[in-house]
N, C-alpha and C positions, 0 to 999 in steps of 0.2 A: 294650431301648432303648427301644422304643414304650410297654410297660408303666413306664417309671419315666416318659418323657413325659408319657402320661395321670397319674399319679399326683402330678406336678409342678403340673400345671396349675391343679389348684382351690386349689391352698398358694399359688400366685401371684396367683392373681385375687381371692381372699377377702378379704385386707388391704384392697384398693381399696373393696368391696363394706361392707365394717364401715366402714371412714372415711367413706364416703358416707353409712350409715345414721346417721353421727353428728352429720356436719355436718346432715343433714336434723332430726335431731334436737335438736340446740343451735339449730335457724331455729325451730323452731317452738315450744322454748320461749322466745327473745327477743319470736316474733310474740306470745305467750299474756301474756308480760310486759308487752307494749306496748298490750295492747289493754287487761291488767286497769289499766295505771295512766290510759289514757286514760276508760275510764268511771269512773272514781273520781275523776277530775278535771271530767269533766264533771256526774258526781251532785252535785259543791261547787257549780259555777256554777247548777245547775236548783235547785239548794234554797232560797237567798233567794226564787226566784219562787213556788217550791210553800210556802214558809211560809207569801207575802201572800196566796196563794190564800185555803187553808185557812186564815188569819186571818182574814180578810173572810167568813167561814162561821160564825164562834163568835159567838155573842149575849154582852151584856156581862155577865151575870153566871157567868162561865164565863171571860172575862178578868179579872175583877176577883178573882175567889177562886182561879184554876188558869192563870196566866198562859202559862206552860211547858209545859203539855198540846199535844199533835198535832193529834188528833183533834176535831171540833165534836163537843159533846156537849151541846144537841142543832145540829143543822145549821139553820144561821139563814142565809135569803138574803134579807133585808129588809133586807140593809143596804146592796144596792147601789141600791133606790132609794131608802132614805133618803138616801146621800150624794149620789145624782142630785139629788136633792129640795131638798136642805141649800142649796147653792150654786146658781149656774147654768152647769152643765156644760156645755150645749146651747149658748149662745154662747161660752163657751172653747172647743169644742170648732170650733164654724163659724169662727171667728177660728181657728184653726190652720191650721183647712186651708186657708182660702183664701190665708194667708200663705204655706206651703207649695209651694200650687199658683203663685202667682205667683213666688216665688223660685223654683221649681223650671226653668220655661217659660221666665225670664230667664235663668237661668245655661247654661242646654241653649246658647241661642244666642250670648252671649258667650262663653262657656267653648270652643265647637267654632270659630268664629272666630278669638278667639285663638291656637288651639290648633296650627289651620291656618296661620294667619300666621307662627307661632316657626317652627312646621316646615318650610315648604315656601318662604316669602316669605321671601328674602334683601336685606337691607339692612342701614346700618351701625351696628353698634352693637347687633346683633338678641339676640346671645350672651349679651353683659354684661347688656341688659336684662331677658331671662328669668332670669338669675343673680338677679340683684337682686329678680327681682318672684317669684320662690321664694322664696328668702333671708325674705320679710316672711313663711312661714310658721313661720317657727322664734320669731317674737316672742307672746308668749303673748299674751293677748286683753285682759288684766286691766290692762297695761301703754297698750293703746291706750282703755282705757274714757274716762278722763278728757277725755283731746282730740276722742276721739269724739262725746261729749256736747256738748262747747263748739260742735263743727260742725254738731250736729246741732240745737241751739240758737238757732244764730246762722240755721240754713234756716229756722227754725220747725217741726221735725219735733217734737219734743218732744211727748209721749204722742199721737204718732199713729202707724199701722202704716207709714206710708213710711222712717220710719229703721231698720224691721225687714226690709222687702220690696227696697229700692234699693240697699241696699249687699249683700246677697244676691244679686243680681243682675248687679252691678258687676265685683266683689270678689273671686274663689275660687281663689286659688292653685294648691291643689290641683286643681282641677276643670280649668284650663287646663292644669296639667304631665302629668294624664290624656288630655285630649285631645290635645295634643300626639305622645305616647306611639304612640296608637290611629293618627295620622298617620301619621307613620314608617314603621309597619310595611305601609301601603300602599303596594304595586307601583306607581312611579313612572309606568311606563306606561299607568297609566289616564291619569292629568294628558298624558303626552305626545299619546295620542289622541287627545284633546282640544282639546287647542292644534292638533293637524292638520285636524282640523273643523271649526277656525275660534274655539272657544269662549273668549268672558273668564275673567278671574280670576274673578270671581264667578258665572260660568255654572257653573265646573269646580268650585266649593266647594259649589255647593248642587243639581247636577246628578249628579257625579261623589263627589268625596266625602263629604257630610253622608248619601246612603245607606247607602254603609260603615261609617259610625258606628253605627250600631244598638246594636253590643252595644255599644260604651262608653257611649253615651248612657241606653241602659237600666240600666247599672249606676250612672250620676250621679244620674238619677234617684232612684235607689234613696238613696243615700248621702246625696243633700242633701234627701232627705225626713224621713232620720233626725234629720240636723244641725238643721235648720230647726224640727221638732218639740219634739226634745230642747233648745233653746234657753231659756237660764233666766238669764243672767248681764246681759246688755243689755236685755230685754223687762221686767225688776226695776226695771231705771236707767231705763228709758224712759220705760212706760207709767203710770202714774198712776192712771188712771179704770179702775173694777172691769169697764167692759163693754168694755174693750178687751183687757182679761186674756187671754192664752191658755194652753194647758192645764197647765204647769208652773207658771205663776204661780199660779192658782186653786186647786192642788192645794197649793200652797205654804201660801195664806192659810188653806185648810180646815185644813190639819194644826196651823197657828196656834191656830184656833179651835175646833176638837173632839180636836188629839192626845192632848190630858191626859188623856180623858174618856173619848173610846170608839174604843179601837184598833183595831176592826171596821169603823168606817163609814173611817175613814182608809184601812185594807186594799182597801178594796172601793174607793175612790176613786181609790188608785193602782193598783189590779187597770183600773179603766174608762181611767185616761189610758197603762196600757199596751198595751191590745186593738191600737190601730194600728200600735205602732210594733215589736209582736209578727208581725203580722200581713205586715207589709212585709219582716221579717227571715227571716222560713220563706220567704217567695216568693224572694226574691232573693239569700239567701245562698252559692246554690252559681255562682251567676253573680259574684257578686263576688268571690268568690275564684280563679275562671278568669279573670274580667279582668284583675287585681288580675296574675296570673302573666302573662299575654299584654303586657299592659302595658311589665310590668319588662324583657322579653324582648324584645319586638321595638322599641325604639326604641335610640336611640347616645347 
């Protein structure tokens, strides 16, 4: 009897081990297939940027004789200096930089205050106002271009950086929504303790809420910087003087001037314009993803 039990135990346990082994192999195969798909997709996304950089290192003879060749022969680094000197890139960089800095600072202040108000201050019609305000995010920017231009014209801000800075500071529905979600994720006990200590609403915001919004504010800095730096349509319509051009505008005029002759210079100029965006993305990509997940789950 004991011998029979001894012989049958391995046969009963064996199917379980085989099933477990099959599940592990299936999981490993699925994981490998997923990684392969992600690697291919990543290469497809990186290839245009890589092609831009490689083309910027090609000389004009190679671009004319064999434009589809991948590797530069010979490697030419003078395109970057030529592109920088051909148009006032320094002035355009300065314009884009200070427009982005002022827009970021204004957005941080207004969005954090509005987000706190929508999240914690209950007043008549607050939910309806927030829904209407958020619904403006669904309106394409092109639809508002003409009325926005007429408004800026009446204010005397056409061909001025004020037309780009002030609206970016005051109107950013996504920034307000993001700050509201972060405020909703904070425990109300922090504010209740401050109220017991006699703090006013303004004191609670600056001393309690704002310090706890640093992760969200960091993400908002990156998102706003990318949006302002890449803005093209509104600067194209509102700015007329070349000395006021931002980097995207200057790049467009550069393409119109040299694009049909020397693509190496055009690609070099594009690479120069992409450097700040690339740095910001590399620094903040993980923080953006984590904060998007947190803001989506933290509020109601």
